[in-house]
C-alpha positions as CSV (number, residue, x, y, z in Angstrom):
1,X,0.0,0.0,0.0
2,X,2.8,2.4,0.9
3,X,4.5,1.8,-2.5
4,X,1.3,2.5,-4.3
5,X,0.8,5.7,-2.3
6,X,4.3,6.9,-3.1
7,X,3.9,6.1,-6.8
8,X,0.6,8.0,-6.9
9,X,1.9,11.2,-5.4
10,X,3.9,12.5,-8.4
11,X,0.9,11.8,-10.7
12,X,-1.3,14.0,-8.5
13,X,1.3,16.6,-8.4
14,X,1.6,16.7,-12.2
15,X,-2.1,17.2,-12.6
16,X,-2.1,19.9,-10.0
17,X,0.8,21.7,-11.7
18,X,-0.9,21.4,-15.1
19,X,-4.2,22.8,-13.7
20,X,-2.5,25.8,-12.0
21,X,-0.6,26.7,-15.2
22,X,-3.7,26.3,-17.3
23,X,-5.7,28.6,-15.0
24,X,-2.9,31.1,-15.2
25,X,-3.6,31.4,-19.0
26,X,-7.4,31.0,-19.0
27,X,-8.3,33.5,-16.2
28,X,-7.0,36.7,-17.8
29,X,-8.2,35.7,-21.3
30,X,-11.2,38.0,-21.2
31,X,-9.1,41.0,-20.1
32,X,-6.2,40.5,-22.6
33,X,-8.6,40.1,-25.5
34,X,-7.8,36.5,-26.4
35,X,-11.4,35.3,-25.9
36,X,-12.8,38.5,-27.6
37,X,-10.7,37.5,-30.6
38,X,-12.0,34.0,-30.5
39,X,-15.6,35.4,-30.7
40,X,-15.0,38.2,-33.1
41,X,-12.8,36.4,-35.7
42,X,-15.4,34.0,-37.1
43,X,-18.0,36.7,-36.9
44,X,-16.0,39.2,-38.9
45,X,-14.9,36.5,-41.4
46,X,-18.5,35.4,-42.0
47,X,-19.6,39.0,-42.6
48,X,-16.5,39.9,-44.6
49,X,-16.8,37.0,-47.1
50,X,-20.4,35.8,-47.1
51,X,-22.0,39.2,-47.6
52,X,-19.9,40.4,-50.6
53,X,-19.4,37.0,-52.2
54,X,-22.8,35.4,-51.8
55,X,-24.3,36.8,-55.0
56,X,-21.1,36.6,-57.0
57,X,-20.3,33.0,-56.1
58,X,-23.9,32.0,-56.6
59,X,-23.7,33.4,-60.1
60,X,-20.4,31.7,-61.0
61,X,-21.6,28.4,-59.4
62,X,-20.1,26.5,-56.5
63,X,-21.9,23.2,-56.7
64,X,-23.9,23.2,-53.5
65,X,-27.4,24.3,-52.5
66,X,-26.1,27.7,-51.1
67,X,-22.9,29.6,-50.7
68,X,-23.4,29.6,-47.0
69,X,-23.2,25.8,-47.0
70,X,-20.1,26.0,-49.2
71,X,-18.4,28.6,-47.0
72,X,-19.1,27.0,-43.6
73,X,-15.9,24.9,-43.4
74,X,-13.8,27.9,-44.2
75,X,-15.5,29.9,-41.4
76,X,-14.4,27.1,-39.0
77,X,-10.9,27.0,-40.4
78,X,-10.4,30.8,-39.9
79,X,-11.7,30.5,-36.4
80,X,-9.2,27.9,-35.3
81,X,-6.4,29.6,-37.3
82,X,-6.8,32.7,-35.1
83,X,-6.7,30.5,-32.0
84,X,-3.4,29.0,-33.3
85,X,-2.0,32.6,-33.7
86,X,-3.0,33.3,-30.1
87,X,-1.2,30.1,-29.0
88,X,2.0,31.2,-30.8
89,X,1.7,34.7,-29.2
90,X,1.3,33.2,-25.7
91,X,4.3,30.8,-26.2
92,X,6.5,33.6,-27.5
93,X,5.4,35.9,-24.6
94,X,6.4,33.2,-22.0
95,X,9.7,32.7,-23.7
96,X,10.4,36.4,-24.0
97,X,9.5,37.0,-20.3
98,X,11.8,34.2,-19.2
99,X,8.9,32.0,-17.8
100,X,9.9,29.1,-20.0
101,X,13.4,29.0,-18.5
102,X,11.9,29.5,-15.0
103,X,9.4,26.6,-15.4
104,X,12.3,24.4,-16.6
105,X,14.1,25.0,-13.3
106,X,11.1,23.9,-11.2
107,X,10.4,20.3,-10.1
108,X,7.9,19.5,-12.7
109,X,7.9,17.5,-16.0
110,X,9.1,19.5,-18.9
111,X,6.0,18.9,-20.9
112,X,3.6,20.4,-18.3
113,X,3.9,24.0,-19.3
114,X,3.4,22.9,-23.0
115,X,0.3,20.9,-22.0
116,X,-1.1,23.9,-20.1
117,X,-0.6,26.3,-23.0
118,X,-2.2,23.8,-25.4
119,X,-5.2,23.2,-23.0
120,X,-5.8,27.0,-22.8
121,X,-5.5,27.2,-26.6
122,X,-8.1,24.4,-27.0
123,X,-10.4,26.2,-24.6
124,X,-10.3,29.2,-26.9
125,X,-10.7,26.9,-29.9
126,X,-13.9,25.4,-28.5
127,X,-15.4,28.8,-28.0
128,X,-14.3,29.9,-31.5
129,X,-15.8,26.8,-33.0
130,X,-19.1,27.3,-31.2
131,X,-19.3,30.9,-32.5
132,X,-18.4,29.7,-36.0
133,X,-21.2,27.2,-35.9
134,X,-23.7,29.8,-34.7
135,X,-22.5,32.2,-37.5
136,X,-23.1,29.4,-40.0
137,X,-26.6,28.7,-38.7
138,X,-27.4,32.5,-38.9
139,X,-26.6,32.6,-42.6
140,X,-28.6,29.5,-43.3
141,X,-26.2,26.5,-42.9
142,X,-27.8,23.2,-42.1
143,X,-26.3,19.9,-41.1
144,X,-27.8,17.3,-43.4
145,X,-25.9,14.2,-42.1
146,X,-26.6,12.0,-39.1
147,X,-25.8,12.9,-35.6
148,X,-22.6,11.0,-35.9
149,X,-21.6,13.1,-38.9
150,X,-22.3,16.3,-37.0
151,X,-20.2,15.0,-34.0
152,X,-17.5,14.1,-36.6
153,X,-17.7,17.6,-37.9
154,X,-17.0,19.0,-34.5
155,X,-14.4,16.4,-33.6
156,X,-12.5,16.9,-36.9
157,X,-12.6,20.7,-36.4
158,X,-11.0,20.3,-32.9
159,X,-8.4,17.8,-34.2
160,X,-7.3,20.4,-36.8
161,X,-7.3,23.1,-34.1
162,X,-5.1,20.9,-31.9
163,X,-2.7,20.3,-34.7
164,X,-2.4,23.9,-35.6
165,X,-2.1,25.1,-32.0
166,X,0.8,22.6,-31.4
167,X,2.6,23.9,-34.5
168,X,2.0,27.5,-33.7
169,X,3.1,27.0,-30.0
170,X,6.4,25.5,-31.2
171,X,7.0,28.4,-33.6
172,X,6.2,30.9,-30.9
173,X,8.5,29.1,-28.4
174,X,11.4,29.3,-30.8
175,X,10.8,32.8,-32.0
176,X,10.5,34.5,-28.6
177,X,9.1,37.6,-30.2
178,X,5.3,38.0,-29.7
179,X,4.9,40.9,-32.1
180,X,6.9,39.4,-34.9
181,X,5.4,35.9,-34.6
182,X,1.8,37.2,-35.2
183,X,2.9,39.0,-38.3
184,X,4.8,35.9,-39.6
185,X,1.8,33.6,-39.1
186,X,-0.6,35.9,-40.9
187,X,1.1,35.4,-44.2
188,X,0.7,31.6,-44.5
189,X,-2.8,31.9,-43.0
190,X,-3.8,34.3,-45.8
191,X,-2.1,32.3,-48.6
192,X,-3.5,28.9,-47.5
193,X,-6.9,30.4,-46.8
194,X,-7.4,32.5,-49.9
195,X,-5.9,30.0,-52.3
196,X,-8.1,27.1,-51.1
197,X,-11.4,25.5,-52.0
198,X,-12.9,26.9,-48.9
199,X,-13.8,30.2,-50.7
200,X,-14.2,29.1,-54.3
201,X,-14.1,25.8,-56.2
202,X,-10.7,24.7,-57.6
203,X,-11.7,25.1,-61.2
204,X,-12.3,28.8,-60.7
205,X,-8.6,29.4,-60.0
206,X,-6.0,29.9,-62.7
207,X,-4.9,26.6,-64.2
208,X,-1.4,26.9,-62.8
209,X,-2.9,27.3,-59.3
210,X,-5.5,24.6,-59.4
211,X,-3.3,21.7,-58.3
212,X,-2.1,23.6,-55.3
213,X,-5.5,24.9,-54.4
214,X,-7.0,21.4,-54.6
215,X,-4.4,19.5,-52.6
216,X,-3.0,21.9,-50.0
217,X,-3.9,21.0,-46.3
218,X,-6.6,23.7,-45.8
219,X,-8.5,22.4,-48.8
220,X,-8.3,18.9,-47.6
221,X,-9.7,19.9,-44.2
222,X,-12.5,21.8,-46.0
223,X,-13.4,18.7,-48.1
224,X,-13.7,16.6,-45.0
225,X,-15.8,19.2,-43.1
226,X,-18.0,19.8,-46.1
227,X,-18.8,16.1,-46.5
228,X,-19.5,15.8,-42.8
229,X,-21.9,18.8,-42.9
230,X,-23.6,17.4,-46.0
231,X,-25.9,19.2,-48.4
232,X,-29.3,18.9,-49.9
233,X,-27.8,18.7,-53.4
234,X,-25.8,15.6,-52.5
235,X,-22.6,17.3,-53.9
236,X,-20.8,17.8,-50.6
237,X,-18.9,14.6,-50.9
238,X,-19.4,11.1,-49.4
239,X,-18.3,10.6,-45.8
240,X,-15.5,8.0,-46.3
241,X,-11.8,7.5,-46.3
242,X,-11.4,8.8,-49.8
243,X,-12.7,12.2,-48.7
244,X,-11.8,12.3,-45.0
245,X,-8.5,10.4,-45.3
246,X,-6.2,13.1,-46.8
247,X,-7.4,15.8,-44.3
248,X,-7.0,13.4,-41.4
249,X,-3.6,12.4,-42.6
250,X,-2.5,16.1,-42.7
251,X,-4.0,16.8,-39.2
252,X,-2.5,13.7,-37.6
253,X,0.9,14.3,-39.3
254,X,1.1,17.9,-38.1
255,X,0.0,16.8,-34.7
256,X,2.6,14.1,-34.4
257,X,5.5,16.0,-35.8
258,X,5.0,19.3,-34.0
259,X,3.8,17.6,-30.8
260,X,7.0,15.6,-30.7
261,X,9.2,18.6,-31.6
262,X,7.5,20.6,-28.9
263,X,8.2,18.0,-26.2
264,X,11.8,17.8,-27.4
265,X,12.3,21.6,-27.3
266,X,10.7,21.8,-23.8
267,X,12.8,18.9,-22.5
268,X,16.1,20.4,-23.8
269,X,15.3,23.8,-22.1
270,X,14.7,22.1,-18.8
271,X,17.9,20.1,-19.0
């Protein structure tokens, strides 16, 4: 019994440390604007793209019953992308303030601060996803699949959010410059977002861009989410590995690679 008690103490300590560090990031999130951004970003994106492009894209054709149904996955992608940018900013701020080095000198596993930052980032991602879904419902989006498809839509969205937040956290930890990192991450976010099938079908891009627009990760995420949301026209794609597989592969690959690198970087700094 005594051996079991001794073995259990470090595990309880790790959980307590993770919880304290997570609360450190969540509690001020309303005051520092992180949650405001999570709420405002999908709202602004919905208004900024749906309102001016609805009639235009409906005229050119997008293949679904409405442009709202077509745009919905991209609203989600933009919402989680802003959460990833916030994750990078938080990691860079901790590194710049010396907290990362300080945490490394404390008697805690090296991955605990990383886990706390990612938990806080996912807390923001859940809120952003909820707002994105509400924005979609307001402009007329419907979920035509089964309940399992809708649950899959939410789960896939959060998986992508987790992968992006892990990647952004690693970049922020290495950069150590909060102001610079947000500017650096905006560029790939714009490129991958605008040159994707989330806003327009691939055939509407110039011929030399169509291959990239069709196969880049954001487009693959969009294909999966669009199939899970479904459509009354039946053109949203079939829920299966042929549609979901590439997006899942991208998400899991990013998750594994950046997650492993994040743990390695955190371990080396605590050594």
